N, C-alpha and C positions, 0 to 999 in steps of 0.2 A: 354171241361172242363173249367172252371169261370177262366175268368182273375183275377189277383191281381195286386193290384199297386205296394205294396212291401212286399219285403220277411224277415221273421225273420233272426236274425243273426246264426241261426242253420241250416235254409236252406238254405242261401248264399253260408254258409260256405259246405255243399253237393254238391251245384253247383260250386264251384270252386275246390273242388277237382275232380268232376268227370270231369269237363271241361280240368284240367289241364293235365289228362290222357288220354287225345283225345278223349274221349268219343263225339258223336255227340248230339247235341241237342234235336233230336226224341228222343235217348234212355234216356237221361236227363229226357224227361218229362215221360217218360213212368217210371222211377226208382223214381222218386222224387214225380209225381202226379203234376207237376207245370208247366202249360202253357209254352212251350219252347220259345216262344218270351219276356214270362214276366221272364223268364230265362237269356235268351239271354242279355235283358236291366241291367237288375241286375247286369250281370258279366260286361260288357262294363261299365257300370258305377264305378262299382269297380275297374277296368282296368284304367281308367282314374285318381280315386283317388290315385290309386298307383304309375303311374306314378308322379302327381305333388308332391309326398313325396318324389320319389326319386331324382327329381330334387330338392328339397328342401334341402334334405340331402345332395346332389353334391353340392348344394350353401355352404352348414353350411362346408363340407371341403375343398371347395377353401376356403372360408374366414377366416377359421383356420389358412391355409398355407401362407395364405398371410399376417395375422396378426403376424405369429411367425416370418417370414422374416422379415417385417416390424420392430418389437423388436430388433430380431440380427443386422438389421441392424444399428438402433441408439443405440446399444451400441457397436457396432463396431466403429462406430462417436466419442462415450466417451471415448475409448480408444485411439483411433488415437489422440484425443485431450491432456490427460495427458501423453501419449508415448512421443510426440512429443514438445509440448510446453519446451522450454529450462531453466535447471535447474539455468543455469546460461548464461552470453553472452561472448564473447573474448573482449578483451580490445579497439579493433578495430572497433568493431561493428558497423555500421549505420543504420540496420533497426528499425522501430519504431512497437509497440507491435502489430498496426493492419496489417503491411506488417507479420509479423510472421506470423498471426494468418491466412490471406491470404494464405501464402505460405503451411501452414497444409493440404488445402485442394486441393495442387495440385499434388495429386495422388488418385490412383484408390483403397480407402480404402472399399469400399464395395463390389466390384466384380459385377461379374453377374450371374444368375443362371444359368445350363443347364443340360437339360436329360441326364442322362448315362445309359442305360438300362431301368431298372425299379423305378430307384431311382434319385435323383436331387441333382445336386452338384455345390458347388457355385466357381466361378473362381476368384482369385483375382492378378491383375498385370501381366496378360501374355504377355505383353507388356511395356518396360519402359515409363512412361509417357510421357519421351520428345521427343519420336518417335511417339507417336500420331498424328494423324492426328489434327489439329489446333480446328474445330465443336466439334469431340470427347473430347478432352480436354476441351471445354465448356460443354458440359453435365455433364463430371465427375464433375467439380467444383461446376455445377449448382444442380447436385444431393447430392453432398456432404453439402453445403449450406443449400437446402432443409431440410437435415436430423437432419441437426445442430438444425433447427429452430423446429422440432419436439422434438430434444431434450429439449429444454427450455419450451416447453408446457407443455409436460409430466413431466416434473420434478420440477414443480414450488415452490413443496414442499418440495426441498432438498437447502440448502443454496450454492450451490457450484457456482452459477453465480457472486456471490459477493467475493466469492474465486479468482474468473476469473478477476473481477475486480481489485483486490486487485495486481495480479500478473501483469496484464496490468500496473499497477498504478506504480509498483518498475521497470519494466522493462524500461519504458519511462523516469521517474526520473532519473534510473542510467544511461540509456544513454546520457541525457541531461548533465549531471555529468560528462563522460568520454569525451563527445565533446567537453564540454568547457575546461577538463583538458588538452585536446592533443593542443587545441589551445594557451594555457598558458603556457604547456611545450614548443610548440616551440617557442614563445617569450622570454622565458628565456632562453633557451639553446642558442638561437641566439645572445641573449644579453651577456651572458657570453663568449663565443666563439670570438666576437668582443675584450673583454679585454684580451684575448689569447696572448703570442708572438707571439706563430706561430700559430693563429690562423687560417690563410688562408690556413692551411694544411689539416684542418678538414671542413672549411666549407660546404662541398660538403655532409658530415657526419650528419648535422644537424638536418634533418629530421628524421633520424636512432637515433641519439639520445632520440630526444623528445621521439621517438615511444619507446623506452626502457626505460624510465624514465616514462612513464605511464603502460607500462607493470610490472616493479616491483612495482611501487605503489599497481595497480591491483591486482597482486598474493599474496602478503603482506597482503592486503584486505581482499581478502576471504579466508586467515589462520586466519585473526581476528588478527593480529597485523600490521596495517599500519605502527605504528611508527617504524618498522623495516625493513622499504623498502628499505631502503638505500644497508642494508647488503646482497641485492642479486646483487648488482653492484659488480664484479669480474671481475679483469685483467686477460688475458692469454696472451699468447707470443706476438699476432699480433693482437688484438681485444679487445673488450671488451663484456661482456654478460650481461645480467639483468636478470637470472632467469628463461628464456623462451627459445625462438625460436630465439628472436632480438639478433644480433651482430653487432657492431662497428667495420667494419675493419680499419685498420691504416696502411697506407704506412710508416710511422715513428715510428716503435715500441717504440720507447724511451717515445710518447707521450698517451703510454696508461695508465699511472699513473695518468697522468694530465686530461685526458678524464674522468677518472673514477670518480675522485676528483670532477668534474666540474658537473658531472650527481647527483651526491651524495647530492651536494648543493642544485641542483635545486629540487629536491626529497623531502628532508628537508622544502625547502619554499613550497614549494605546499602542503606537509603534515599539516602545521599549519593549512589551511584552515577547516580542517575536514568535509568538504562535504560529499565525500564519505563514511567515516567511520561513520559521524552519522547513514547515511541509513543502513549500516550493522552493528549498535553495537549490535542488537540482533539477529546475524546470517545472513543469507543469505536469503532474504525476498521472492526471485523468487523461492529460493528450497522450502520454507518453505508453499507456495501457490500452487505450484505443486503435494506436498506430498499430503497436504490435498485434495488437487481436487480429487486424486485418490480413497483417501479413501471415499468421497462424493457420488463417478459415481462407485462404487464398482460394477460389474455386479450383484453379489446376489442382491445386494439392488434395484440397478435401474429396473432390470426384476419386481419385485415385485410392483413397483412404475407405470411402463408400464402398467400393467395388469388391474390397478385400475384407469386407467384416460386417455382419449382421447386428440388427436391432430388433425390437421386440415386434415391429410392426414389418418385416420382413417376411415375403414368403418364402417357405422353406421347402 
């Protein structure tokens, strides 16, 4: 029987059909009139091509799964950003914007993926971050920062980074004003106490009085009425309140009214500078920025953007 180098598509199909049901090469030769060595070689070449195609498909499936996990991880990072950026600050805040951002990454945002039966499950925050070993904490922070960089690279067409800059500016500006306000309040309260007839009885409360002064100004500024800050100063039986948690406890109950009036004078003097009021004249700039950030990084928008772009960690 003449040996041929190649088989037609129909001939190869017949050989494959017979071999797949366990037919011997001799019987295949008898039934197809194709030399058994030629048939065997054609079949083995076909098997190799099939193996390569299966490997290619497997790689595509793995790549698709990796990219899907990558995309969802970036979205988790974006959500962690606008969910954890403060809308405002406490009046005794000391952290700058850089520190606030760094602390956002100090948590297991993305978690890790584990196999459960036939599927995969993402586990997040199995143990509190504070209880994790130091090296694991470092890995989590490093991974979060890498994904944050990926978010920046994928979303260059979205203006969210400018919005984040505006939040950082407002935060740092507000922090600077409050820090200066606390210092001035302490100095002014101390000066007023020295002029009191029984000032020696409230000297130990100077720091708390200054804290209350700043608290009242801050709370009214958030309400949009800084000029009414003084009305949050109220006297009780044995203490003075400032609209929040701060209280000035007095051993001599008769001094409550005098201490309250002192604090109101300091408040009125500090409010004349209007620095804090100017920052908040159009509302809370930090709250405005975070709300806009959430709109810019909406997951429905972000997924479409990620699908159209690449970052340094994307599979090419």
